[in-house]
Structure formats: C-alpha cells, structure tokens
N, C-alpha and C positions, 0 to 999 in steps of 0.2 A: 736936566731931565735925564732919566735913565735911557739907555738905548731903546729905540722904538720897538725892536723885536722882543724886548723882555717885559714890556708893559702888560699889565693885566687888563681885563675887559673894563672895569670900572675906570681905571686910569685912562684908557684910550677914549672912553665916552666923555669924561671930563675934558680931556684935551680937544676933542671934537667941538664941544659945546662952547668953550672959551676961545677957539680959533687957534690954539697952539699948534695943532697939526690938522690936516684934513684926510679924509679917507684915501684919495689918490696918493698923497705923500706917503702915508703908511704902506699902502699897497705896493708902491714903487720900491720902497725900501725892502719889503719882504721878497718881492720878485727878484731884486738883485741879489738878495742873500740866498734864495732858492737856487739861482744860477750858479752861485759860487759853492755852496755846500751840499746841494743834493747829490752831485757826483760822489760824495763821500758817504752819504747816509742812505741814498736811494729810497727816500720817503715817498716820492711821487711816482706814479705811473704816467699821469698826464697833468700838466699845469694849464689851466684855462685862462691864460693871461688876458686875452682880449675881452672876453665876456666879463671877467672880474674887474677890469679897468672900467668898463662901461657902467657896471654897478657901482663902483667906487665913486665915479664922477656924478652919478645920479644921487648917491647918498650925500656927497659934498654939497650939491646944489640944494638938497632938502635941508641940511644944517644951516646953510647960508640963509635960508628963508625962515629959520627958526622952527623947523618941523621935525624934531627928533622923534622917531617912533618908539624908541625903547632901548634897553641896555645892549642889545645886539645889533643896533643900527650901525651899519658901516664896518662891522667886525668880520674879518676873514675867517672862514671855516673850511677845514680840510675834510674830505668825505671819503671814507673807506670804500674801496672799489668792489664792494658787493651791493652797494646802495645806489640806486638809480638817480642820475642827474640828467634831465632831458637834454638830448642832443649830444651827450657824451657816451662813449662806450662804457659798459658795465662788463669788464672782462673777468672779474673774479680772479685776476692774476693767472689766467689759464689760456692755453691754445684752444680750448673747447669753445670759448666765447669771444675770441678775438673778432672785432668788427661788430659786436652785439650792442648797437646804439640804442640807448633808452629813448622810448617815445614820450615819456612823462617823468616827472619828478617823483621820487618816493615821498610818502606822506611827511616824513621828517624833513626832507629837503624843502617841500612846499611850506612847511611851517617856519623853516629858517628864512626863507625868502620873505614871507609875510612879515617877519620881524625885522627886516631890513639887512639881514646878514649878507655877506659876500661869499659866494662859493668859489674857492680858489683852485680847486682841482681834485683829482682822483688819487687816493693814496694806496700804497702797497699793502698787501695782505698775503697770508699763507693762501695757497690755492684753494678756492671754495671755502676759505675760512677753516681749513682743516690741516692737520699735520704740523709741520714745523718749517723752518727755512730750507729752501730747496734751490739748487743751482741749475736744474734742468727744466726751466720754465722760460717764458718769452721775455720776462723782466727779472732783473736782479733782486735778491732779497734785501729788505731793508737792514740797516746795521745800527748798532747802538751808538748814540752820540757820545756817551761817556768814554767809550773806547770802541772804535769801529772794528776792531778784531773780534768783537763779541756780538751776540745776537740781541735784538731789542725786545724779545718776547713776541707773542702773537696770539691770535692771528691778526689783531689790529696793529700790525707792526709798523706800517708807515705812519699811522696816527701818533703812536707813542714816540717814535724816532723824530718826527717832524716837530712835535711839541717840544721835546727836550732840546732840540737843536735851534729853537726860535725861529722856525719857518712859518708858523702861524700861531695864533693864541688859543684856537679852539679846534676840536676835531670830533668827528663821530666814529664810533666803533661798534662792533657787534660782539656778543658774548653768549656762546652756547656751552662752553666748558670752562670759561674763564678768560675769554679772548679780549675783553676790555681791561681786565685787572691784571692780566700777565704783562703786557707791555707797560702798564702803569707801575707795576713792581720792578720791572727790569730797567725802565727808563727814568725812574724817579719822579713821576708825575701823579696826577690824581685820576683815577678811573672808576666810574660808578656803573654797576649793573642795576638798573632799577627793578622794582617789583615787576613780576611778569604781568604783561598786559598794560602797564602804565604808558608805554611808548609804542606807537604803531610800528609794525614790521612790514606794512604794504609797500611794495616797491623794493624790498630787500631780498636778495637771492637766499633761499632758505638752506639751512644746514640740518636742523632737526626742529620740527614744529613745536614739540613739547618743551624745548629747552632754549630756544632762540630769544635773545633780547637785543635791543639797540640802546646804547648808553653814551653818555657824555664823557669826554676826556679833556683835561685842561692841566695847566701847570699849578693851579690854586684851586682850593675847595670852593671859594666864592665864585670863581668863574665857571666851575662845573655846575653850581647851583643855577646860575643864570642861564646856562645852555639847557639844563634840564627843564626849567620853566618854559622855555620856548618850544621844546619838542614834545613834552608830555601832553596827553589829552586823548579822549575817547575817539576811536575811528570806527564807525559802523562797518567799514569795508574790510576790517581786519578781524576775523573771528575770534582771535585771542585777545582783543582789546577790551579793557574794562573802563567804565566811567568813574573817573576819580579826579579831584582837583589837583592841579600841578602843585607840587611842594614848594614851600618858601622857607628858606633858612632864617633862623631868628637870632643868630649871633649869641646863642646861650653859651655858658661855660661848661666846665667839666665838673665843678663842685656838686657833690651829691649824686653824680651819675653812677648807676649800678652797672658795673662791667662784668661779664661772664667770661673768664679766661679759658679757652678751650685748649689746654696744655697738651692733652693727650694726642692731638693731631700731629704736633711736631716733636713730641717727646717719645712716644711709643708706637704710634700707628705708622709714621713715616719719619724716623729721626732726622732732623734737619741738620744742616751745616752748623758748625758751632758759632760762627759769626751771625747766622740768622737767628739761632736760639737766643744768643746774647742780646740781639737787637729787640727781640720780643720781649724779654725780661726787662730791658731798659724802658721799652714803651709802657709796660704795665706799671713800673715803678714811677715813671713820670706822671701817668694818670693818677696814681694814688697820691702823689705829692701835691697834685693840684686839687685834691679833695674827693676824687672818685672812690667808690667802694668797689674794689676788685676782689673777686673770688672765683675759684675754679668751678667749671661746669663740664658735664659730660654729655656728649652726643653720640649717635651711632658711629661706629669705626669709620675712619677715613677710607679704608680699603672697601668697605661695603658701599659707601657713597659712590666711590669711583667705579665700582662694578655695575651699579644701577645706571649711572651716567653713560657708561660705555655701551650697555645693552640698548638703551633707548636711542642714543646718538647714532650708533652704527646701523641699527635697523632702519631708522627713519631716513638717514643719509643714503643708504643703499637704495631705498625705494625711490628717491629722487634721481640718483645718478645711474640706475641699472641700464637704461637704454644706451647712454653713452659709454658705459663700461663694456657693453656688448659689441658696439659698433666702432668705438674710437678709443680703445684702452691705451694705445701708445701715445695719445695726446694729453694724458695725465703725467704729472711728475711721478716718479716711482714711489716716493713716500706717500702721495696722496692716493694713488692707485691701490697700494697695499692696505692702507687704512680703510678705504671704501669697501674693498672686497671682504673685509671682515664681516660686514653685514650680511653677506650671502650665505653665511654659515650659521646665522642665528635662526632659531625657530620661533613660530608664534608663541609657544610656551615661554621661551626665554624673554620675549617682549612683554607678555602679559604679566609674568612673575616680577619683572623689573617695575612695571607700573604699579603693581600691587605693593611692592616694597617702598616705592616712592611715597605712597600714601602714609605708611607707617613713619617714614623719615620726616615728612612734613609735621606729623603729630609731635614727634620728639623735639624738633627745633621750635615749634610753637610753645611747647611746655617749658622749654628753657627760657624763652623770650617772655614768657609770663612772669618770670621771676627776676629778670634783669632788664636793663634798658638796651644795652648793645652787647654783642659778643665781640671778643677780641681773639683773632686766630692768625696763624701764619697765612701768607699767600703763597710765594715761592719758597721752597725749602732750600734753595741754593742761589748764589749770585749767578748772573748770566754766564753761560759757557762760551767758549770761543766758537764763532759761527762756523768755521771750517773743520772743527773737530766733531765729526758726525757721531762718533761713539759717545762722547760726552754730552752732546745735545740730546741724543736719544736717551741717555741715562737720566739727565736732570729734568728734561721737559715735562714728564709726567709727575714729577715730585712736587705736588702742590695741593693746596687746600681750598681751591676755588669751586670745583665742581659740586660740592654739597649744596651750593645755594643756587646753582642752575637746576638741580634735582628738585629743590623745594620752592624755588621762585622768590626767595626772600631778597630784599635789596642788600647789596654788598659792595663795599668800597675798599680799594686797595690804594696805598700811597707809600711814599718813602718813609723809612724809619731810621736811616743813617747810611753810612758808606762802609763797604768792606775794606780790608787792608789793602786790597788791590784797586780801590777807588771806584768800585762799582755799587750801584744802589742795593740796599737791603729794604725789605718792605714789611708792612703790617696790613691786616685786613680787618675792617669793622663790619658787622652785620646787625641789622635791626629788623623790627617787625614789618609786616606788610604795609606798604604805603607810608613808612616812616623815613623816607629819604631825607626830610628836613633834619631829623635827629642825626642821621649819619653825617650830613654835611656840616652841621654844627659841631660835632665831635672832631671831624677832620680839620676844620678851621681852627678850633681851639688847640688841637695837637700841633698844627702848623705854628701857631703863635709861640708855644712854649718849647718846641723841640729844636728850634733854630737849625732847620734843615738846609743843606747846601744846595746850590743850583749847578747845573751841567756847565762845564768849562766852555763848551762850544756856545752856549747861550751867551756867554760873556764876550765872545768875539765880536769886534766891530765889523 
C-alpha cells in the first residue's frame, strides 16, 4: 500500500471498508506527521487532536458495525481559520480576534460532520484572508512544501501547504480574489471556486460579500468533487445562497470538448513568466491531442477585471473593518492595514460604477461560454516567489488571472500544469458556466490522467 498520508479519499474509504486501515490508525499517522512537518510548513494554527481522535474512534466503531455513511466518513479535513468550528477560536490569523471562540459550526463544517468527516484543526491564512504572507502577526505564515523558502499562495495558505505536504487529504478554503486557486496553483494541488451561492458562507468571516466563496481543496480532482458534494446545498440563512443540486462528476473524457483559450490574459494584458506561458501552451496542446477543440476567445481586459474586483473588495472590506481600523489599527499587520485603508478613499460612485461594470463583464463571459464548454486561462503568472523577498512577493502576487471569475461568479478550478526549472509548481485554470462544476471536475480529472503530473517530494517522505 502507498504511504497512508498520500492516499486519496476513495482509497481511504475502500481501506476502511475492508479493514485494511481504521480511522484512528490513519489519524494517528497524520498527527505524527503534523508534529514532525508542521514546524517546517506552518500549515496549522491549531491542531484539535483530542476531538479529532474521538471522532475517528466513533467512525471506526461505525465501520466495524458496517455503517458507512458515505465517501467522507472518517476522512480528516483541515479548516481555514476564517471558518467557524464550534469550541475552537476563529482568529483569522489576527491579533484582533485572538480568543474569539466560535459558538457554533459554520454551515459547511456542519455539513462535513453530518457526512462523517473528521475536523482535524484550524489552518493558517493571510490575515482576514487579505494581503499576502506577513511576519508581524501572532502566527508564522505558511510555507510552500515544494521549497519552504517560497510562499504557498493564499489566502488559503495553510490549506494548500498542508495538502501538498500530506498532512490531511482534504481542506476548505475561501476565495474572494482567487484565494482557493492561488495556493492550488503555487502548491500543485486542485482548488475549486464554485459558482457564487452554491456553497453557504454562513459562519465564515466575510471579506467582501459580493465576491466571497467557500471552496474545496484536494490533491486530486476526484477528491475535490467528493468534498464539494458534501458542502454544496442551499442555506436559507445565507442571503447569497441559491438552491441548486450538488454537482456530480461523470468521469467524461476530453474528446470533443470545446475549449476557449484566453491567451490575451497572459500574452498581452499581463505578460506571464516564460515558463508559465510554455506550460499553458503545453496544456492546450495536450487537450487538443486528446480530442478537444481548442480555439482562442477574447474577454474583457484582465486589468479591467482587476480594477472592478479591487473597487468592490476594498469598499466592502473597509465597511467591515472600519471600527477596528479606528480603534485598533496597530493590531493589524502592516500589509493588511494598508490594504484595508484603501477602501477609505473609495467613493460611492467608485463602488456603483464597479458594480455596473461587473454586470457587463458577466454578460461577456456568458457570451463566450455560450460558444465553448470551458475556458482555459492562466492562474498565476509566475512561480511562487521567495517568502522573505518582500519586493518580489509584492511584484508577483497580483500578477494573476483569477479575479475575473470572482467578479462574474463563474466556477473556476486551478491545478498543476507542470514544474518550473526551479522545481516549483506551474498552473492552469479552467472555467465553466454557472453550476457546471461537474464539467470542470471532469476536465481536471481527465487532464490529471494524461498530464502525468508529479507530486510534492514532501508528500513522499515517510
């Protein structure tokens, strides 16, 4: 058998059912691994070992009685620390909320518990899911397991780092400007931002109400699909939630798939690093070789999308944080404080015009998706920078093509497309029509099968 920490969700479930392993055995293995590797990657803010072991023992007893609840039964899941877990602090990686113990589970955590999943702990994030890696916070920033001198992307940084390092098989992240897909891109995993409203945000600390999403993160597309099925569903207590059936992947292939390649994002709007551009060309060629019909499509300028995202995000984030910015400005990291204060200088006209432009952008993306099945675009324009090189992090961090689909609310998935010469992940992004997550996951699974993607060396460590 492969190392326990490298098993996928379906493999774990099969081993539970035939008695090859038990939930307590898997959890003990992961807890030992966390103790050994977390000091290098800083994925966790808090490991909830005792409660997790009680849940694992309960799951083991259910399996022994032949009572398997479903594919997530007994599966450990890490939770980004802006998502409430009852009895644990939701700190948002900030001094502002130290000691802020959640009274109840977020809706997504409640759904995970109902599915039999094991909540293993709270994961590192950029402060309040904003900005980038910072060293003036109460917890250290997560690091990239492919090379711990580099950042892992964010803001769901601990989710991406922990998955790539083999600390847990599944994680939840949040995505307002790309924060599920950024760590997926930089850590070589799969991250899906669902359609706006498909997954409840109740019990998740908001960054920008118009743009916030909760999404699944995993090492494989199939695992992300299983996690999405568990957390998706209408929540009448979330005003942004919409009734839609949970998507189910069909294991369809690539043959005949109509792919719209948005080249101008990385060729002219924001010229990408040459290795990223080459990886995107290779991805398009691979899809074509498998029978996909690839053609260029044009969307609004990436810079226009980014401007609309910034205006909405900063205006809404400032409205949330204004009282703390007045009373406790020194308790924020400098990077977070500077970003949040941008919203103080936006006018009502700026915000309304951004919302109007957003409607036009939705129309343009919908028009393109009426002619193709999926869009192929860049995710990150550069490999991950060294985490302590503040200037390079600041230069490369906003160089990405993820924010357009927070603006429009379309489902978007980022995944590995290869490795740089320096041994760091390169990435690709797929986008589909509203509530077409199954199509995205099918494409990602098919791409995995033919692309022969490597896994992180840390994942292979015993």
